[in-house]
N, C-alpha and C positions, 0 to 999 in steps of 0.2 A: 432316654435321649430326648433332647429338645428339638423343636422344629427349627429349620434353618433360619438364621436371623435376617438375611437379605435375599429372599427368594426372587426368582424371575417369573414373569407371567407364564403360566402353564407348567411350572415346575412341579413334579410329583415327589411325595415323600411317604415312605411306608414305615409304620411303627406298629409292632405287634402284628395283628391280622388285618389292619386297616390301611388303606392308601388314600392320601389327601392330595389335592391339587391347589396351587396358589393362583387366585384370580386377582390380578392387580387392580382392575376397575372396581372391585368390591373391597379390596384390602383385607381379604380373609382367605383361610384355607377351607376348601369344600371337600366333604367326604365323598369319595367315588364309589367304593364298594359298600353300598348301603345295607347289603345283606349281613354285614358284621356289626351293625348298630346294636348296642346293648338292648336286651329285652326290658320291657317295662310292664308294670301293672298299675291300675288305678282303682282306688277305693273311694266311694262317695258315701259319706255319712249324713243321712237325713234325720237321724235320731241319735241320741247319745249312746256311746259304746266304748269299745277298747280297740286301739290300734296295736296289733301284735307286730313288732318290728322285725322284718326278715333279717336273719344274720348274714346272708350273702348279698345284701343290698349295698349299693354304692352311695347314691344320693337320693334325697326325697324332697319333692316340692310340695309344700303345704299351703293351701288356700283356704281362708276362713271368711265367712260372711255372717255377721251378727243378725239376730232377729230384728225385724222391723217394728217400729213403734206403732201403737194403735192410734187411729184417728181421733180427734177431739169430738165430743158430742155437739149436736146442734143446741142452740140457745133460744128459749122461748121468753119473750117479754110480755106479750099479750096475744089476743086472737088475730091481730093483723101485723104484729112486728116480731121479728126474730132473725136469726142468722144460722147458716150452716157452719159446722165445725171445720177447723183446719185439718188437712190430711197429715198423717204421721210421716216422720222421716224414715228413710231406708236404713237398714243396718250397714255398718261400715265393713270394708274389706281389708284384709291384710294378708300378706303371703311371705314365705321365706323358703330359701333353698338350703337344705341341711345336709351335712356330711354324716351319713348314718353311723359309720364307725365311731366318730367322735361322740355322737348322741348316745350310742350304747355304752361307751366308756363313761360318759357323764352321769347317766342314770343307773349304772351298775349298782347292785346286782339285778335290777329290774330289766325286763326285756319287752315290756309293753307300757303304753301310756293311755290315760283316760281322755276320751274325746267328749266334750260337752257341747251340745247344739243349743244355741240361743233360741228361746221360745219367743214367738211374736207377742208383743204387748197387747193387752185388751184396750178398750177405749180409754184414751188419754194416759196410757202407761207405756213406758219405754220398753223396747225389746231387750231380751237377754243376751249375754255374751256367748259367743262361740269360741271355745278354747281347746287346743291340744296341749295338755298339761305336760310339758317337757321339763318340769322342775326337777331338781336333783333329788334322788332318792333319799329319804330320811328328813325331808322338810327343807331342803336347800332352796335357793332362789333361782328362777328360770334365767337362762342366758339373756343378757341385755338386748332389748329390742324385739323380743318375741316371747310368746307364751302367756302373757298377761294382758293382752288386748281385750277390750270389751267391745260391744257393739258400737259404742260411740267414740272409740279411741283407735280405730283401725287406720291403716295407711291411707286409704281413700274413704272419705266420708260419703255416706249415702245421699241420694238425691233428696232435696227438701220437699215437704208436702205442699200442695196447693192450698190457698186460703179459701175459707167459706164465703159464700155470698150472703147478702142481707136484704130484707124487705121491711118497709113500713107502710102505713096507710097511704102515704103520699109518694113513695118512690122506692127505688131499689139500687143496690150496689153490687157489681159483679166481683167475684173472687179473682185473685191474681194467681198466676202460675208459680209453682215451686221452682227451686233452683236445681238445675241439672248438674250432676257431678260425674266424674269418670271413675269407674272401678267399683264403687259401692252400689247397693241396690237402689231402686227408684223409690221416690216418695209417693204417698197416696193423693188422690184427688180431694179437693175441698168439697164440703157438703153444699147442696143446693138449698135455696130458700124460696118459698112461694106462699101467696095468700090469694084472696079472690081476685086481686087486680094484677099481681106481678108474679113472674116465675123466672128465677135467675139461677144459672148453673154455677157451681163452684169452680175455682181455678184448677187447671190440670196439675198433676203431681210432677215433680222434677224427674225426668227420665235418666237412665244410666244403663250401661251395659251390665248384664247380670248373667249368672249361670241359670239356665232353665233346663227342665227335664220333661220329656213327653214319654208316652208309653213305649217301652222298648229301649229307650236311651239309657246309657250307663254313665255318660260323662259329656258335658259340653266342653270341648277340648280347648277352645281358644277364646278367652274372655274379650279380647279386642275385636273379635268378629261376631259378637253377640249383641247387636244394638237393640235390645228388647226393653222397652220401658217396664219397670218393675212395679206395676200398679196391681194391687189386690182387687180382683173383680169377682171373687166368690163363684167362679165357674168350675173350680176344681183343678185348674192348671196351676201348679205351684210356681211361683216366682220368688226364689229364695231371698229372704231379707227385705221384701217390699214393705213399705209403710201402708197402713190401713187407710181407707178412704174416710173422710170426715162425715159426721152425722148430718142429717137433713133437718130442716124446719118446714112445717107446712100448716098454716092457718091455726096456730096455737098449739101445735104438737111437734115435739122434737125427738130425734132418735139418737142412740149412741153411735160413736164412731166404730168402724170396722176394726177387727183384730189384725195386727200386722202378720206378715208371713214369717215362718220359722227360718232360721239360718241354715247353713250347710258347711260341711268341711270336706275338702277334696284333697286326697293324698296320692300323688303319683310317685312311684318308686322306680329307680334305675338299678339294674343288677350288674354285678361284676362280670358275669359271663352268661 
């Protein structure tokens, strides 16, 4: 049965074991008996593995963040002149809502798929792709629009890295900030530069909401409510897909850029009952 086509404000409608109420001001049906909401489970893949698809599942929402790029190394010209490296870009994000019955039919006779987590790039190297391989069993091509995204081709590109600063014997130039983006991970900070006369910080990386995890967490449930800049800071707190910070320059010595953070795959499943 379908919902009534011209409901009145406050009108209730029961289908199966659930009762809904029409709210005219919102233009939508609100679920009243929330105890009958379908059960869900969420898996977070921080390393490559296998997703065993539940046979009694209804829908699955899959979110992927690619590995962040490594920051560029600092550049040495001589004992008084050089520059910090640019920060790496953040890994892109893509997501899809999939009908599980259709997916199982598509990949039959397989009942599981491979999950590959994109590895963060080392200094001046792009991050790897995060992929849930839902390609057709036997070497078919994945459904159009999902399954073959790489870290640089996701629905939302990651934040841009900040640029490095530079110094010479007679002056200095500050680095500029990276470009902020929505959805993908943040970019890394640009490297700093210093000599006996000048010390200049690199530009800040482009921020972006990203999934983050702390001790005891299993899932950051709402990406829109996670305004956390994804800068790699080497403190041990993972910020998935963040770009690495640029390398530094100091009085004739330069360092490599930091490694980008690894990506992540989050799969939330709704069950039929």
